N, C-alpha and C positions, 0 to 999 in steps of 0.2 A: 103568474112565475111558471115556471116548469124545475119541477127536482129533477136533477140527474142524479142517481143513487150512484157510485163509484169509488177508487180506493185514490184516495185527494194525495195521497204520496207516498214513496218508499227510503229507504237509507241509511246504509251504510254508514255512517262520521269515523274519522283516524280520533282515534284517541285524546282525551280530553280537548276537542277540537268541539266549539258549535257548531249547529247546522241550521239553517231556515228544513222544516220537514212541509211542510206546504206556503204556499202565501194565497191566497182569495187574488183570485183575475180581477182584474175591471170593470164593472158591470154586472159584477154577479157576487151571492154572497156567499154563504157558506155552513152545515152544522155537520158537528164532530161528530158523531154519532163513539166509536172505538177507535183506540189508540194500543196496538196492540208494543209489546218492546218484547223484544226474545232475547236470553241470552245465550248468544252461537259454544260458549266458554266452560270446562269445566270449573270454576271457583263464580264465586257470588261478585257482580259489579253494585253498582250505584249510575242512577239515570240522573237527569233534571229536567222538566218539562216544564212549555212555559208560551203563554200567548201573550202576546207583541205589538198592539195598536199600530193600525198604519199608519205612519208619520214619526213611531212614536220608537224608542230605544229599548232595551232589556234589561230592567230595572229588579226591584227586589219584589217589587210590586208584583211585577209580570211572575210569577212561579205559580206553579196548579201542585207541582211535582217537586220537594228538593231532593238530594242525596239519602233519591228513590233506593232501597236493594230491590233488586233482583237477582232469587239463588240460580246456581247451573244449570244449563237443559230447562230451562223453564222458560218460559211466557207468560207476566205477565198484561194484564185488556184491566186499558180506564176508557171506564165508559162513561160520558163526558156531560156527552150534548148540548153542547153549546156552537153558540150561533158566532158569526163570523160575518165584517165586515167587509169588503173588497180592498185590499191594499193590506190585512192583518194576515197577522202570520203565526205558523205552530214552532219555536224552537223546540228545538235537544240540543241533551249532550250527555255522556256518557265519561264515565271512571278509564276504559280501559277497551282497547278492542275488543269485539266480539259482539254486541249491540244491534240489532236490527228495531228499527221500527220502519212501522204500518199502519199510517190510518184514511181512514172506513168514511163515511159519512154522504151527504149531496149534493149539489151544484146546485145554485139552484139561482137560473136566468127570464 
């Protein structure tokens, strides 16, 4: 297998809207090393972060962060080292517009 280090996904979602940050392509797997959650506003916000298995749906057991606070004008770095199979997804949700997400890691082909 060949590992390619890369930015796996980036998003600046609308307020109160669930968004898929990254889905592992067919025929590959991925290791998410870090997710950056950047609050670009002057007030504190909250976010949710979930891992959804291929073919699955968002459920209470999917969350790895829920209602997590990120202070104004700061970035929270989540270092997780989770390995995902083809079709698995990283899902994000923020309480208000103003948060950007970036996922970093390796795709294995």
